[in-house]
C-alpha positions as CSV (number, residue, x, y, z in Angstrom):
1,M,0.0,0.0,0.0
2,I,1.2,3.5,-0.9
3,R,0.6,6.2,1.8
4,F,1.2,10.0,1.5
5,L,2.5,11.3,4.8
6,P,3.8,14.8,5.8
7,D,7.5,13.8,5.2
8,G,7.1,11.8,2.1
9,I,5.5,8.9,0.2
10,Y,5.7,5.5,1.8
11,L,5.2,1.9,0.6
12,T,3.9,-0.4,3.3
13,F,4.7,-4.1,3.0
14,A,2.6,-7.0,4.3
15,S,4.8,-7.1,7.3
16,G,3.7,-3.6,8.2
17,E,7.2,-2.1,7.8
18,P,7.0,1.2,5.9
19,F,9.6,2.1,3.3
20,R,9.9,5.7,2.2
21,L,9.9,6.0,-1.6
22,L,10.2,9.7,-1.8
23,A,10.9,12.5,0.7
24,W,9.1,15.8,0.1
25,Y,12.2,17.6,1.2
26,G,14.3,16.1,-1.6
27,L,11.5,16.6,-4.1
28,I,11.2,20.3,-3.2
29,L,15.0,20.8,-3.4
30,M,15.1,19.2,-6.8
31,S,12.2,21.4,-7.9
32,G,14.2,24.5,-6.9
33,A,17.2,23.2,-8.8
34,V,15.1,22.6,-12.0
35,A,13.4,26.0,-11.7
36,G,16.8,27.7,-11.3
37,A,18.1,25.9,-14.3
38,W,15.1,27.0,-16.4
39,L,15.6,30.6,-15.4
40,A,19.4,30.4,-16.1
41,A,18.6,28.9,-19.6
42,R,16.3,31.8,-20.3
43,E,19.0,34.3,-19.3
44,V,21.6,32.6,-21.4
45,K,19.3,32.7,-24.4
46,R,18.6,36.4,-23.7
47,R,22.3,37.1,-23.8
48,G,22.7,35.2,-27.1
49,G,24.4,32.1,-25.7
50,D,23.6,28.4,-25.9
51,P,21.1,27.4,-23.2
52,D,22.0,23.7,-23.5
53,V,25.2,24.5,-21.6
54,V,23.0,25.0,-18.5
55,L,22.0,21.4,-18.4
56,D,25.6,20.3,-18.4
57,L,26.6,22.9,-15.9
58,M,23.7,22.0,-13.6
59,I,25.3,18.6,-12.8
60,Y,28.5,20.2,-11.7
61,L,26.6,22.8,-9.5
62,L,24.4,20.2,-7.9
63,V,27.4,18.0,-7.0
64,G,29.5,20.9,-5.7
65,G,26.5,22.4,-3.9
66,V,25.5,19.2,-2.1
67,I,29.1,18.5,-1.0
68,G,29.6,22.1,0.2
69,A,26.2,22.1,2.0
70,R,27.0,18.9,3.8
71,L,30.5,20.0,4.8
72,W,29.1,23.2,6.2
73,H,26.7,21.3,8.4
74,V,29.4,18.9,9.5
75,F,31.7,21.7,10.6
76,T,29.0,24.0,12.0
77,P,26.3,21.7,13.4
78,P,23.4,23.4,15.1
79,P,22.6,22.7,18.8
80,S,19.8,20.3,17.9
81,S,22.2,18.1,16.0
82,I,24.8,18.2,18.7
83,E,22.1,17.1,21.2
84,Q,21.5,14.0,19.1
85,G,25.3,13.3,19.1
86,Y,26.0,14.6,15.6
87,T,29.0,16.6,16.3
88,T,31.9,17.5,14.0
89,A,34.1,14.9,15.8
90,Y,31.4,12.3,15.4
91,Y,31.1,12.8,11.6
92,L,34.9,12.7,11.1
93,T,35.0,9.3,12.8
94,H,31.8,7.9,11.2
95,W,32.3,8.4,7.4
96,L,29.1,6.6,6.4
97,D,27.1,9.0,8.6
98,L,29.0,11.9,7.1
99,I,27.6,11.1,3.7
100,N,24.2,10.0,5.0
101,L,22.1,13.2,4.6
102,R,19.4,11.8,6.9
103,K,21.9,12.1,9.8
104,G,22.0,15.8,10.3
105,G,21.4,18.2,7.4
106,L,22.7,20.7,4.9
107,G,23.9,24.3,5.1
108,I,23.1,27.0,2.5
109,P,26.4,28.9,2.9
110,G,28.3,25.7,2.1
111,A,26.1,25.1,-0.9
112,V,26.9,28.5,-2.3
113,I,30.6,28.0,-1.7
114,G,30.6,24.5,-3.2
115,G,28.6,25.6,-6.2
116,A,31.0,28.5,-6.8
117,I,34.0,26.2,-6.7
118,A,32.2,23.8,-9.2
119,L,31.4,26.8,-11.4
120,Y,35.0,27.9,-11.4
121,F,36.3,24.5,-12.6
122,Y,33.6,24.2,-15.2
123,T,34.2,27.6,-16.7
124,R,37.9,27.1,-16.7
125,K,37.6,23.7,-18.3
126,H,35.3,25.0,-21.1
127,K,37.1,28.4,-21.4
128,L,34.1,30.4,-20.3
129,S,34.0,33.6,-18.3
130,F,33.5,32.8,-14.6
131,A,32.2,36.2,-13.8
132,E,29.6,36.2,-16.6
133,W,28.3,32.7,-15.6
134,A,28.2,33.7,-12.0
135,D,26.0,36.6,-12.9
136,I,23.8,34.3,-14.9
137,S,23.6,31.9,-12.0
138,A,22.8,34.5,-9.3
139,P,19.0,35.1,-10.0
140,S,18.6,31.3,-10.5
141,L,20.3,30.6,-7.2
142,A,17.9,33.0,-5.5
143,L,14.9,31.3,-7.1
144,G,16.2,27.9,-6.2
145,Q,16.6,29.0,-2.6
146,A,13.1,30.6,-2.5
147,I,11.6,27.2,-3.5
148,G,14.0,25.0,-1.6
149,R,13.2,26.7,1.7
150,W,9.8,25.1,1.6
151,G,11.6,21.8,2.3
152,N,12.2,23.2,5.7
153,Y,8.4,23.6,6.1
154,V,7.7,19.9,5.5
155,N,10.5,19.0,7.9
156,Q,9.2,21.4,10.5
157,E,12.6,23.2,10.8
158,L,14.0,26.7,10.3
159,Y,11.5,28.4,12.6
160,G,12.0,31.3,14.9
161,A,11.0,32.6,18.3
162,P,7.5,32.0,19.6
163,T,4.9,34.4,18.3
164,D,1.1,35.1,18.2
165,L,1.2,36.9,14.9
166,P,-1.6,35.9,12.4
167,W,0.9,34.0,10.2
168,K,2.3,32.0,13.1
169,L,3.5,28.5,12.4
170,F,2.5,25.5,14.5
171,I,5.3,23.1,15.3
172,D,4.7,19.5,16.5
173,P,6.1,18.8,20.0
174,A,8.6,16.3,18.6
175,H,10.2,19.1,16.5
176,R,10.4,21.8,19.1
177,V,13.8,23.1,20.2
178,R,14.9,22.3,23.7
179,G,13.6,24.9,26.1
180,F,10.6,25.8,24.0
181,E,8.6,22.6,24.4
182,N,5.6,24.4,25.9
183,F,5.2,26.8,23.0
184,E,3.1,25.9,20.0
185,Y,3.5,28.7,17.5
186,F,6.7,30.2,16.1
187,H,7.9,32.6,13.5
188,P,8.0,30.9,10.1
189,L,11.6,31.8,9.3
190,F,11.6,29.5,6.2
191,L,8.8,31.7,4.8
192,Y,10.6,35.0,5.6
193,E,13.8,33.7,3.9
194,S,11.8,32.3,0.9
195,L,10.2,35.7,0.3
196,W,13.5,37.5,0.7
197,N,15.1,35.2,-1.9
198,L,12.2,35.8,-4.2
199,A,12.6,39.5,-3.9
200,N,16.4,39.1,-4.5
201,M,15.7,37.2,-7.7
202,F,13.5,40.0,-9.1
203,L,16.0,42.7,-8.0
204,L,18.9,40.9,-9.7
205,M,16.9,40.4,-12.9
206,W,15.8,44.0,-12.9
207,L,19.3,45.3,-12.3
208,S,20.8,43.1,-15.1
209,R,18.4,44.7,-17.6
210,R,18.0,48.2,-16.3
211,F,21.7,48.9,-16.0
212,A,23.1,46.5,-18.5
213,D,25.2,49.2,-20.1
214,R,26.8,50.2,-16.8
215,L,27.4,46.8,-15.1
216,K,30.6,44.9,-15.2
217,P,30.9,41.2,-15.3
218,G,30.6,40.0,-11.7
219,D,28.4,42.9,-10.5
220,I,25.2,40.8,-10.3
221,I,26.7,38.0,-8.3
222,L,28.4,40.6,-6.0
223,T,25.0,42.2,-5.5
224,Y,23.6,38.8,-4.6
225,L,26.4,38.4,-2.1
226,V,25.3,41.7,-0.5
227,A,21.6,41.2,-0.6
228,Y,21.2,37.6,0.6
229,P,23.6,37.8,3.5
230,I,21.9,41.0,4.8
231,G,18.6,39.2,4.9
232,R,20.0,36.1,6.4
233,F,22.0,38.1,9.0
234,L,18.8,39.9,10.2
235,L,16.6,36.8,10.2
236,D,19.1,34.8,12.3
237,F,18.3,37.1,15.3
238,L,15.0,35.2,15.4
239,R,16.5,31.7,14.9
240,L,16.4,29.4,17.9
241,D,18.7,26.7,16.6
242,A,21.7,28.7,15.3
243,A,25.1,27.0,14.9
244,Q,27.7,28.5,17.3
245,L,31.4,28.8,16.5
246,G,33.7,30.3,19.1
247,G,30.7,31.7,21.0
248,L,29.4,33.5,17.9
249,N,26.5,32.7,15.6
250,A,28.4,31.0,12.8
251,N,26.0,31.9,10.0
252,Q,25.6,35.5,11.1
253,T,29.4,36.0,11.4
254,F,30.0,34.5,7.9
255,M,27.1,36.5,6.4
256,A,28.4,39.8,7.8
257,V,31.9,39.2,6.4
258,V,30.6,38.2,3.0
259,A,28.2,41.2,2.7
260,L,30.9,43.7,3.7
261,V,33.5,42.2,1.4
262,A,31.1,42.1,-1.5
263,A,29.9,45.6,-0.9
264,A,33.5,46.9,-0.8
265,A,34.3,45.1,-4.0
266,L,31.3,46.7,-5.7
267,V,32.3,50.2,-4.6
268,W,35.9,49.6,-5.6
269,R,35.0,48.3,-9.0
270,H,32.8,51.4,-9.7
271,R,35.0,54.1,-8.1
272,K,35.6,57.1,-10.2
273,P,39.2,57.5,-11.3
274,A,41.0,60.4,-9.6
275,R,41.0,63.5,-11.7
276,V,44.4,64.3,-13.1
277,I,45.1,68.0,-13.4
278,P,47.5,68.7,-16.3
279,P,50.5,70.8,-15.5
280,S,50.2,74.4,-16.4
């Protein structure tokens, strides 16, 4: 018998043992990747390129992104994972669990880093411009994140502090963070970040068209590296299960550094040259 449950589709055998055929979380992530690839192909076509390249590149980005996302989680596990025994030391001594995505989770910062590394090697191999393809990928990345965050909804994760706002999110007792077991409703952080990413996608697409004659290769991805980290930094103030590194919120610290560096790079790239006064 096939059953549809909140976390996936299960096949139940005569023995009564359920076997999960498909996890909604994985399906949602793949939907985000496909939507991102579709948007990237449209952008490549608009620029006069070959959209078929996107399908080839997508494999590289998915592999690099998943590896990076997993490693980010391994080295910055949130408190809830640590409570279950999934620490960095545990992963490094249990290699099978390190690659088992059901043991722990994934981290978006690592996915972006891993994807960027994969993009670098792909563009170098095929003699393409890394900056131009990073610009093409930026709106697609934002769209993929906007869709992918709904995977956190079905997993009942990525929620914030307790709230009574009209759009409050109910969390089952089994998924509540330690210390908040008696609260039922929380901020839907996954929704906030999804909307922020969707807004970023439209912003990046608008900028790439409105200021096409003034932008330099790499400006769009740098804008993404300013916009997304700002939103993530602010939203993490509401997060209950934030990874800690040296007593600091690991994600907030990383996002702050990335946003500042990217903003400085944008300003430096578009600085006006000093006016040279010819000798009299």
